[in-house]
N, C-alpha and C positions, 0 to 999 in steps of 0.2 A: 680339883674337879670336884672334889668331896664336900669343899667349903662352900662352893656355889650350889649344890644340890641340896645340903642343909640349910642354907640360907633362903631358896627358893622355897622349900618345905614350911619352914618357919613364917614366910609370906604368904603362904596360902591361908593361913590361920585367920588374919586379918580380913584377907580377900573373901573367903568364904562365909565369914561372917558378915560382912557388907552385903553380899551379894543375898545372903538370907532376907535380911532386913529388906531390901527392895523389893524382892520375891512376895514377900508377905504383904506386903504395901499396895503392891502393884494386884495383885488378886484381890483386894480390900476395895479397891477404888470404885468399881462399878456399883451403881445404887442396886440396894437389897442384897441378900444373901441368902443361901441354900437354907442356913436356919430358920429364917422366917418364914419361907415358903412352906418348909416342914410344919411348922408351928400353926401356921392356917389351916394346913390339909387335916392336922390333928383336930383342930377346934371345930372341924364340920364332923368329927366322926361322934358316936355316940358315947364311947367309953371316955368319958371327959377328965374323969380323975385319975385314969391310968395314963392318959395321954399327958396331963398336966405333970404327973411325977417324973415320966420318962423326959420329959423336956427340961425339968429343972435338974434331973440326974446328970444329962448332956451338959447342961449349960453349966453345972458345979465343974463337971470333969475338965473341960476345955476351956472355961472363962469366957463363955458366949457372951455372957451379960456385962461382962467387964471392959475397960477400955482395952484399945487395940494393942498397947504394949503388954498387958497382962496376957492376952490370948497369943502373941509371939513367944514369951517367955514360956509358957505352958507346952508350946509347941516345938520350938527349940531344945529346952532342955529335957523333955521327953525321947529326942532323937540322940541326943548327946549321952545321958545318963544310962538312958533304958532301952535304947534302938527303937523305941516306940514311935512311928511316924503318924500316929493318929488314925480316925476314924473316917472312914468314907461315908457322908451322910446320904450321898444317891443311892449307892450299894449294900449300904448296913454291914459292912464289914472291915475288918483293919487294912489299912494301906498298903501295909506290908506284903499281905495275902494277895491283894490285888495285882501289885506289880511284879511278885515272884510268880503269879499264874501265867504271866504273858510275856516275862521278860527271857525265858529260854527260847522261845520259838522267835523273837525279835533279834537275840543274838545269834542265831543260827542262820536265819535269812540275811542280815545284814552281814555278818562275816563272811558267807558264801558270795554276798553281792562284792563284796571288798577283794576276794582272791579273783573273782571273775573280771572285775576292773581292771585289777594288776595284771594279770594273765594276758589279757587282750591287749591292752593299751600299752605296756612294755615292749613286746619284739615290734608291734606295729610301728612306735614312734622312733626305734631305733633303724628299722629297715627303712622308714620314708626319710630319715635323713641320711643314713647313707647312698640309698638310692634315689637323691634328690632330682625330683623331677620325670620319673619313671613313672610307666604306669603304675605300678604299685602304690607308687606315691600318690597320684592324681586319685587313686582308687580310695587309700586311706584317707586323704583329705575330704574327698566327697563323703565317705562314712560318718568322720567328725562333724561335719557342719548340719548333716541330716540330724545325728543325734543330739546336737545341739539346738537344732531349731524344733525338734517335735518334743513339746512336754510330756513328761512321764505317764501322765495319767490319761493324756489322749492316745499315747500307744497302747496304753492298757485297755481304753476302751475298744479302739479298734480291734486288738488280737481277740478280746472277749466275743466282738461280733464275729468276726471270722471263724473262730474257733466253733462258734456254738451253730453257726449258719450252715457250714461247709462239712463240719466234723462230727457234730450232733454231740460235741462235749463242752462242760462249763469249765471256766480256770478259774474261776473264783475260788479264794481259799485256800488253806494249805493242806485240807484232806477231803477225802469222799466223804459223802454225810454218813456212811456207815463206821467211819474212824473218827469222827470228830471227837466224842466224848470217850472212845475207847482205851484200854490200857495199852502201854508200849509194848509193841512185839513186832517180829519181824514184817508181818506183812503191812504192819502201821508205818513203819519205817521206808517200806517201800513206796508205799501211796504217797508218804511225805515226799521223797526223793522225786516222784512222778510229777508232783504238782510244783515243785521247789523251783524247777529251772524258769517257767514261765515269770514269776515275780522278779528273778535274779535278772533277766534279761531285760525287762522292763526299768527295774530300778538301776542298773547298771549302764544303760545306754548312754546317758548324760553324761555320767562320769568318766566315763570312757573316751568319749569322745572329746571332753576337756585334758584328758591327761594325754592322749594321743598328740595334740597339739602343744603341749607345754613339752613333752619330751624330745618332739622334733624338734622345737625352738633351740632348746638347750644344748642338743647333740650337736647342732646345726654352729651353734656360737662356741663348741669346743674341738670338734675335729680338723679345725683349719690352723688352730692356735700353734705357735712353735713347739711346745712341748710334744703334742701329738707327732709335729713333722719328725722331729729330732728323735723321739722312740722309733719311727717307722723308716727312718735312714739307719737305724743302728741294726735292722735287721728283725724287730718283732714281729710275731706274726698278725695279722690283720685282727682276728678271733680277738687274742690276746691283749692287743693293744686296745681295742673298742672298750673291753672290759674292766681294763686296768686302770684307765685314765678317763676317757671323754665321758664313759657310761656312768662311772663313780662318781662323778661332778654332775651329772646332769639328774641323778638319781636325788639330788637334795629335795625336789618339790613334791618325791613321793612321802619322803621322810617328814618334810614339814608339814604335811597335811594329819598324821598323826592326831593334831590338837583336835581335828573336828571330826577325827574317823571314831574315837573311842564314845564320845555321846552320842553319834549318828547311829552306833550299833547297837544303843539301846532307844532311841528314840524312834527311828525307823523315820520312812517317808509317808508322811500322815495322809495326804490328799489320795496317793496312791494305793495306800492301805486300805482306803476306804472304799475305792472303786473296786480293787479286786477282793474285798470282804475278808481282808488278812487280818488273823487274830494275834494283832501285836499290840505294842505299848501305844503308838500314835494315836489310833482312834480314842484310847483310853484317856489320853491327855488331852484332846480336844475335846471330849465330852466335858470333862472334870472343869474347863474352862468355862463352857457355853453354862454350865449348872451353877459353877462358882462354888464347887465341892472343892473348897479351899485347902484342904489338907491333903487330898490327894494330888490337886494340881501342884502345891507347894512343893510337895515331897518329890515330884518329878521333877520341877526346876532347879531343887536344891542337889538330886541327882547328876542331873546333866552339868551343870556347874562344876561339880565335884570332879566327871569327868574329864572336863574343858581343862580344866586346871592341870590335872594330872598328865592328861594327853599333850599337852602344851610343854612341860618339863619333858616327858620322856622324848618328843622330838627334837628338843635344844640338845639333848645328853645324845641321841644318836646320830644329829647333824655333826656334833663335833666329834664324834669316833668316825663318821664316815669322811667329811672333809677336812683335812689338817689344816687348812686357811681358816676355820673358825674355832675361836679360844674364846674363854669365858674370862680372862684377864682385864 
């Protein structure tokens, strides 16, 4: 196992290097760039000498007038050697500052959504399999199909309309207006928790519906197998039997999703976040791609790539620990 983990970690180095090159090239593909737009705006201002000096300093720092490979080298070497992700041209702030400003709230929201999804889908999926074709099974199936059919952003719009029209309360954002820029306190924490449940339900509906169906299908594949029948014949209690054998095997899809759970904890649901006015990283990433703010967008893509690679490694290790049938030989 240790040799496998070490080998996988070594493989991540060329993988991330290739991803960083492709990300930088893709960001540069659309015609024009933010630096050209900024230069044209500065040219129209009165202080031409100061603007020209600022543009020259920026160009020298990031090699913006150099070939693409020089720009890439300045960017990737800054990340690896100094932890410098570059400067956001649109916000005129370091990329690392912009990322950390929104990363905390994004992680809290995404982690809460993940716990909600697992806490709901896990017991419903088991119950639907054990009580196959019962009223509860049909109800869980109905909820699953509804959750899969309704887009998250549409549910957010409906919820916002109903809440404002009939209850006089806005559900947008994660804070009330008086707490948006306030320091963290008990009152701000309570306000955050009061707003948190709405985006958690909206974001978690589709994931919950999908995992309910997966859990039910996997459980139905396992509970009638000979090893389960043998364990039941030996007098093992039903609850202990379920959790020791079929549930353990049926958990594989939950563990295998760790590979995309980690990047999702950081990226968030972009469209839903825009609809609900959530101060998360998703809208910031979208804005950086639209404006071709290359260092901000490139740093986002690199971070998501690193988390995807690490998440895949973690899920493989957890699967081997959970299911003895899986080995790395």
